[in-house]
RODO-2510 file (C-alpha; in nm, 4 decimals, decimal comma):
residues 324
     n   res          X          Y          Z
     1     m     0,1757    -2,5667     0,9142
     2     w     0,2651    -2,2300     1,0569
     3     a     0,4709    -2,2152     1,3763
     4     p     0,4662    -1,9060     1,5986
     5     a     0,7612    -1,6754     1,5455
     6     y     0,7949    -1,6298     1,9232
     7     p     0,7726    -1,9805     2,0729
     8     f     0,8890    -1,8612     2,4167
     9     a     0,6504    -1,5884     2,5332
    10     v     0,7635    -1,3560     2,8105
    11     p     0,5848    -1,4489     3,1382
    12     r     0,3352    -1,1945     3,2672
    13     r     0,5053    -1,1937     3,6102
    14     l     0,8203    -1,0548     3,4479
    15     g     0,6147    -0,7534     3,3390
    16     y     0,4906    -0,6973     3,6935
    17     l     0,8472    -0,7316     3,8263
    18     a     0,9700    -0,4713     3,5754
    19     l     0,6967    -0,2281     3,6855
    20     v     0,7912    -0,2808     4,0520
    21     v     1,1561    -0,2038     3,9697
    22     a     1,0431     0,1063     3,7777
    23     a     0,8341     0,2273     4,0739
    24     l     1,1188     0,1702     4,3198
    25     s     1,3597     0,3536     4,0904
    26     l     1,1175     0,6469     4,0669
    27     v     1,0832     0,6660     4,4458
    28     a     1,4604     0,6399     4,4903
    29     s     1,5136     0,9211     4,2389
    30     r     1,2913     1,1505     4,4432
    31     f     1,4872     1,0606     4,7550
    32     a     1,8201     1,1244     4,5800
    33     e     1,6956     1,4686     4,4821
    34     t     1,6743     1,5683     4,8502
    35     v     2,0166     1,4384     4,9540
    36     d     2,3468     1,6246     4,9188
    37     l     2,6096     1,3723     4,8101
    38     g     2,8741     1,6212     4,7060
    39     t     3,0314     1,6590     4,3644
    40     v     3,2616     1,4597     4,1393
    41     r     3,4587     1,6567     3,8814
    42     g     3,2091     1,9381     3,9058
    43     f     2,9004     1,7191     3,8706
    44     a     2,6529     1,6825     4,1554
    45     v     2,6404     1,3179     4,2566
    46     a     2,2792     1,3458     4,3673
    47     q     2,1779     1,4835     4,0270
    48     l     2,3620     1,2048     3,8470
    49     a     2,2007     0,9440     4,0725
    50     m     1,8567     1,0936     4,0175
    51     t     1,9027     1,0936     3,6386
    52     f     2,0276     0,7354     3,6447
    53     l     1,7333     0,6200     3,8575
    54     l     1,4831     0,8021     3,6339
    55     a     1,6399     0,6368     3,3311
    56     l     1,5982     0,2976     3,5001
    57     a     1,2360     0,3836     3,5768
    58     v     1,1733     0,4675     3,2099
    59     v     1,3437     0,1516     3,0801
    60     f     1,1798    -0,0909     3,3220
    61     g     0,8454     0,0897     3,3106
    62     t     0,8315     0,0791     2,9320
    63     y     0,9368    -0,2850     2,9219
    64     g     0,6899    -0,3866     3,1934
    65     a     0,4028    -0,2065     3,0215
    66     y     0,4926    -0,3705     2,6912
    67     v     0,4974    -0,7196     2,8441
    68     l     0,1610    -0,6758     3,0161
    69     v    -0,0100    -0,5271     2,7114
    70     e     0,1405    -0,7946     2,4842
    71     r     0,0304    -1,0742     2,7172
    72     w    -0,3204    -0,9291     2,7405
    73     l    -0,3516    -0,9064     2,3627
    74     s    -0,2194    -1,2625     2,3236
    75     a    -0,4883    -1,3872     2,5618
    76     h    -0,7648    -1,2011     2,3765
    77     t    -0,6528    -1,2575     2,0163
    78     e    -0,7721    -1,5790     1,8554
    79     s    -0,5696    -1,5476     1,5357
    80     r    -0,1997    -1,6200     1,5748
    81     r    -0,1357    -1,4209     1,2579
    82     r    -0,2981    -1,1122     1,4073
    83     e    -0,1149    -1,1720     1,7346
    84     h     0,2152    -1,1663     1,5448
    85     d     0,1264    -0,8377     1,3745
    86     l     0,0068    -0,6715     1,6948
    87     r     0,3249    -0,7780     1,8729
    88     n     0,5361    -0,6075     1,6078
    89     v     0,3308    -0,2876     1,6271
    90     l     0,3596    -0,2868     2,0067
    91     r     0,7356    -0,3382     1,9912
    92     l     0,7746    -0,0464     1,7545
    93     g     0,5424     0,1838     1,9509
    94     f     0,6891     0,1097     2,2945
    95     s     1,0449     0,1324     2,1590
    96     v     0,9837     0,4787     2,0149
    97     v     0,8094     0,6028     2,3307
    98     g     1,0806     0,4543     2,5520
    99     l     1,3664     0,6078     2,3526
   100     v     1,2037     0,9524     2,3461
   101     a     1,1323     0,9363     2,7202
   102     l     1,4847     0,8162     2,7960
   103     a     1,6401     1,0947     2,5902
   104     g     1,4143     1,3494     2,7604
   105     v     1,5107     1,2264     3,1079
   106     v     1,8841     1,2258     3,0347
   107     t     1,8931     1,5650     2,8635
   108     e     1,6097     1,7303     3,0565
   109     q     1,5201     1,9023     2,7296
   110     w     1,1982     1,7503     2,6038
   111     l     1,1354     2,0049     2,3306
   112     g     1,4982     1,9866     2,2279
   113     v     1,4761     1,6091     2,2065
   114     l     1,1713     1,6232     1,9812
   115     f     1,3355     1,8854     1,7597
   116     s     1,6557     1,6815     1,7450
   117     l     1,4597     1,3741     1,6467
   118     g     1,3184     1,5686     1,3527
   119     v     1,6642     1,6828     1,2431
   120     v     1,8159     1,3380     1,2936
   121     g     1,5256     1,1772     1,1102
   122     f     1,5830     1,4060     0,8151
   123     g     1,9492     1,3071     0,8035
   124     v     1,8770     0,9375     0,8508
   125     t     1,6413     0,9498     0,5530
   126     f     1,9431     1,0015     0,3286
   127     a     2,1938     0,7904     0,5207
   128     l     1,9755     0,4824     0,5713
   129     q     1,7507     0,4678     0,2701
   130     q     1,7332     0,0887     0,2381
   131     p     1,6300     0,0229     0,6008
   132     l     1,3756     0,3035     0,5761
   133     f     1,2322     0,1556     0,2573
   134     s     1,2083    -0,1782     0,4392
   135     l     1,0258    -0,0105     0,7261
   136     i     0,7873     0,1482     0,4762
   137     g     0,7488    -0,1960     0,3195
   138     w     0,6575    -0,3371     0,6614
   139     a     0,3912    -0,0674     0,7028
   140     y     0,2594    -0,1548     0,3559
   141     i     0,2454    -0,5253     0,4461
   142     m     0,0585    -0,4490     0,7684
   143     t    -0,2024    -0,2293     0,5959
   144     k    -0,2511    -0,3762     0,2456
   145     r    -0,1925    -0,7402     0,3421
   146     p    -0,0239    -0,8779     0,0299
   147     y     0,0715    -1,1634     0,2630
   148     q     0,0905    -1,2458     0,6334
   149     v     0,2479    -1,5019     0,8623
   150     g     0,1486    -1,8538     0,7567
   151     d     0,0924    -1,7751     0,3882
   152     r     0,2750    -1,9554     0,1084
   153     v     0,4138    -1,6900    -0,1217
   154     e     0,6568    -1,6291    -0,4051
   155     i     0,8506    -1,3016    -0,3849
   156     d     1,1361    -1,1966    -0,6077
   157     e     1,2095    -1,5549    -0,7244
   158     s     1,1938    -1,6884    -0,3657
   159     k     0,9106    -1,9211    -0,2705
   160     g     0,8153    -2,0424     0,0745
   161     d     0,5963    -2,0210     0,3843
   162     v     0,6080    -1,6921     0,5753
   163     v     0,7219    -1,7569     0,9333
   164     e     0,7979    -1,4008     1,0426
   165     v     0,7424    -1,0449     0,9241
   166     d     0,9766    -0,8164     1,1179
   167     f     1,0212    -0,4418     1,0846
   168     l     1,2920    -0,4813     0,8210
   169     v     1,2791    -0,8364     0,6844
   170     t     1,0411    -1,1180     0,5948
   171     t     1,1544    -1,4722     0,6740
   172     l     1,0456    -1,7695     0,4608
   173     w     1,0839    -2,1415     0,5027
   174     e     1,1818    -2,2169     0,1464
   175     v     0,9724    -2,4394    -0,0801
   176     e     1,1282    -2,5816    -0,3977
   177     g     1,4323    -2,3651    -0,4758
   178     e     1,7520    -2,5144    -0,6110
   179     l     1,7528    -2,8265    -0,3941
   180     v     1,4183    -2,9869    -0,4814
   181     t     1,1999    -2,9898    -0,7913
   182     t     0,8597    -3,0557    -0,6322
   183     h     0,6341    -2,8368    -0,4173
   184     q     0,8104    -2,9490    -0,1001
   185     p     1,0216    -2,7676     0,1653
   186     s     1,3942    -2,7541     0,0924
   187     g     1,5003    -2,6987     0,4539
   188     r     1,6534    -2,3586     0,3866
   189     v     1,5483    -2,0258     0,5376
   190     v     1,5196    -1,7247     0,3049
   191     t     1,5369    -1,3686     0,4391
   192     l     1,4027    -1,0884     0,2222
   193     p     1,4048    -0,7126     0,2911
   194     n     1,0513    -0,5812     0,3254
   195     s     1,1312    -0,3149     0,0652
   196     v     1,1110    -0,5844    -0,2036
   197     v     0,7283    -0,5776    -0,1890
   198     l     0,7355    -0,2182    -0,3161
   199     s     0,9090    -0,3129    -0,6406
   200     s     0,8429    -0,6844    -0,7054
   201     h     0,5517    -0,9124    -0,7821
   202     v     0,4090    -1,0945    -0,4799
   203     k     0,2322    -1,4231    -0,5525
   204     n     0,0193    -1,5418    -0,2618
   205     y    -0,0962    -1,9052    -0,2856
   206     t    -0,2904    -1,9216     0,0419
   207     r    -0,4604    -1,5898     0,1102
   208     d    -0,7372    -1,6061     0,3698
   209     e    -1,0161    -1,5271     0,1261
   210     f    -0,9358    -1,8221    -0,1001
   211     p    -0,6421    -2,0459     0,0008
   212     y    -0,6524    -2,2742    -0,3056
   213     v    -0,4995    -2,2889    -0,6529
   214     w    -0,5742    -2,4727    -0,9749
   215     n    -0,3289    -2,7401    -1,0790
   216     e    -0,2948    -2,9927    -1,3618
   217     v    -0,1807    -3,3503    -1,4189
   218     s    -0,0865    -3,4454    -1,7738
   219     v    -0,0651    -3,7915    -1,9333
   220     e     0,0578    -3,8627    -2,2854
   221     v    -0,1175    -4,1279    -2,4922
   222     a    -0,0629    -4,2579    -2,8451
   223     y    -0,2784    -4,1603    -3,1424
   224     e    -0,4154    -4,5159    -3,1476
   225     t    -0,5912    -4,4427    -2,8174
   226     d    -0,9657    -4,4024    -2,7857
   227     v    -0,9214    -4,0376    -2,6862
   228     e    -1,2816    -3,9838    -2,5783
   229     f    -1,2652    -4,2870    -2,3500
   230     a    -0,9288    -4,1736    -2,2083
   231     r    -1,0636    -3,8231    -2,1463
   232     e    -1,3773    -3,9473    -1,9702
   233     t    -1,1760    -4,1926    -1,7610
   234     m    -0,9329    -3,9238    -1,6489
   235     q    -1,2171    -3,6911    -1,5578
   236     s    -1,4020    -3,9639    -1,3680
   237     v    -1,0915    -4,0589    -1,1652
   238     a    -1,0229    -3,6950    -1,0721
   239     d    -1,3884    -3,6379    -0,9862
   240     d    -1,4005    -3,9388    -0,7550
   241     y    -1,0792    -3,8309    -0,5831
   242     l    -1,1485    -3,4626    -0,5103
   243     g    -1,4591    -3,3532    -0,7002
   244     d    -1,6824    -3,2939    -0,3951
   245     e    -1,4166    -3,0993    -0,2082
   246     m    -1,3416    -2,8947    -0,5181
   247     e    -1,7089    -2,8075    -0,5696
   248     r    -1,7403    -2,6712    -0,2171
   249     n    -1,4312    -2,4562    -0,2549
   250     v    -1,5255    -2,3281    -0,6000
   251     e    -1,8430    -2,1854    -0,4486
   252     r    -1,6244    -1,9658    -0,2280
   253     y    -1,4386    -1,8452    -0,5354
   254     r    -1,7625    -1,7689    -0,7194
   255     d    -1,8901    -1,5654    -0,4254
   256     q    -1,5754    -1,3503    -0,4347
   257     l    -1,5887    -1,3263    -0,8123
   258     a    -1,9456    -1,1945    -0,7927
   259     e    -1,8196    -0,8934    -0,5972
   260     t    -1,5871    -0,7894    -0,8826
   261     p    -1,6485    -0,6707    -1,2407
   262     v    -1,4663    -0,9802    -1,3706
   263     s    -1,6749    -1,2449    -1,5462
   264     l    -1,5292    -1,5977    -1,5683
   265     d    -1,6653    -1,9423    -1,6401
   266     v    -1,5445    -2,1405    -1,3380
   267     r    -1,6147    -2,5131    -1,3491
   268     a    -1,7143    -2,6727    -1,0205
   269     r    -1,5676    -3,0177    -1,0994
   270     p    -1,2412    -3,1343    -1,2584
   271     t    -1,2128    -3,0831    -1,6349
   272     v    -0,9871    -3,2393    -1,8985
   273     n    -0,8176    -3,0600    -2,1861
   274     v    -0,6924    -3,2441    -2,4957
   275     t    -0,3853    -3,1195    -2,6842
   276     r    -0,2593    -3,2879    -2,9990
   277     k     0,1187    -3,3025    -3,0236
   278     a     0,3410    -3,4184    -3,3105
   279     s     0,3688    -3,7802    -3,1927
   280     w     0,1132    -3,8172    -2,9164
   281     v    -0,1978    -3,6746    -2,7557
   282     e    -0,1655    -3,4962    -2,4222
   283     l    -0,4537    -3,5167    -2,1743
   284     s    -0,4463    -3,2681    -1,8852
   285     v    -0,6905    -3,2770    -1,5970
   286     r    -0,7468    -2,9428    -1,4224
   287     y    -0,8537    -2,9368    -1,0585
   288     l    -0,8549    -2,7210    -0,7450
   289     v    -0,6258    -2,8084    -0,4542
   290     d    -0,4659    -2,6776    -0,1367
   291     p    -0,1191    -2,5473    -0,2399
   292     r     0,0484    -2,7501     0,0339
   293     r    -0,1122    -3,0670    -0,1057
   294     m    -0,0189    -3,0042    -0,4684
   295     q     0,2492    -3,2697    -0,4998
   296     p     0,0763    -3,5450    -0,2961
   297     a    -0,2471    -3,4812    -0,4870
   298     k    -0,0646    -3,4872    -0,8201
   299     n     0,1105    -3,8144    -0,7316
   300     e    -0,2131    -3,9801    -0,6213
   301     l    -0,4044    -3,8637    -0,9286
   302     y    -0,1308    -3,9777    -1,1657
   303     e    -0,1186    -4,3245    -1,0099
   304     r    -0,4978    -4,3639    -1,0187
   305     i    -0,5211    -4,2476    -1,3798
   306     l    -0,2460    -4,4848    -1,4950
   307     a    -0,4088    -4,7733    -1,3053
   308     a    -0,7413    -4,7016    -1,4777
   309     y    -0,5727    -4,6828    -1,8185
   310     n    -0,3797    -5,0060    -1,7633
   311     e    -0,7086    -5,1865    -1,7024
   312     e    -0,8040    -5,1101    -2,0654
   313     p    -0,4883    -5,1831    -2,2677
   314     d    -0,6899    -5,2248    -2,5878
   315     r    -0,8410    -4,8757    -2,5638
   316     v    -0,5487    -4,6790    -2,4189
   317     k    -0,2072    -4,6924    -2,5863
   318     f     0,1043    -4,5094    -2,4734
   319     p     0,3683    -4,3512    -2,7005
   320     i     0,6721    -4,5650    -2,7702
   321     g     1,0059    -4,3882    -2,7559
   322     r     1,3442    -4,5271    -2,8566
   323     t     1,6855    -4,3710    -2,7910
   324     r     2,0311    -4,4843    -2,8907
***
């Protein structure tokens, strides 16, 4: 289950308070402009005070506007995933506007500031390539949607649930990894630079359009087994357990498949494949499941299949292995 990346939202009243401080600072700056406070080391105190107050007005005004806009969007956005993305875009936009305005107020050279930003940006392109690539990666994630907050993904050998997509990094709650061998959380947090999506495979297990995957449970039986009976029993157990749910979800997959040039034979109910090995026969049941239920579903299926087989010991035999 996805948890919001910002559990403590900024109160709306703090935004109003910031705007009040900005307005008072603006009024005070106009008053300071009309007062002669002398000079300090050749600098007019009134001019310094006015610049300082204007800078405060820019900082508090930008922050207050951001808080109010962010709160309004949160109240009118039903999807928490979209809310997370919009919050990041707002942070970036208001930060850029605030920095440009602050530099313009301090230097009193708006055109010079914009020109300097172009020159500095050109230099930063070479000095900070990795962060810039990560920022480009963030823009790619926001537009192309290879994944979003709440998805279970595998990126560059790291697998987990996406809990935050920041400007520079993506944060995962790790699943599997080195500590566990099943499809369960390990308790670790993995941080990946966003630039990795530009050069690595991204495997999304729970995309909005179709948040399911196919999985298999395999059971080995001896050659003395009535294979046809074992196959039908396995299929019947899987069908009783999740056949109806699988059929409904497969219809969603077929609808998406119909919109592409790809042609596949997609079975609506669980199927069983039989593979003959050197000393046994392997039966594998294939079914559709929610990725976060893979291990519980596999455990339940395995137990039900074994219970059904054990009820017919004369028809289902298991391989006998001996080690010294």
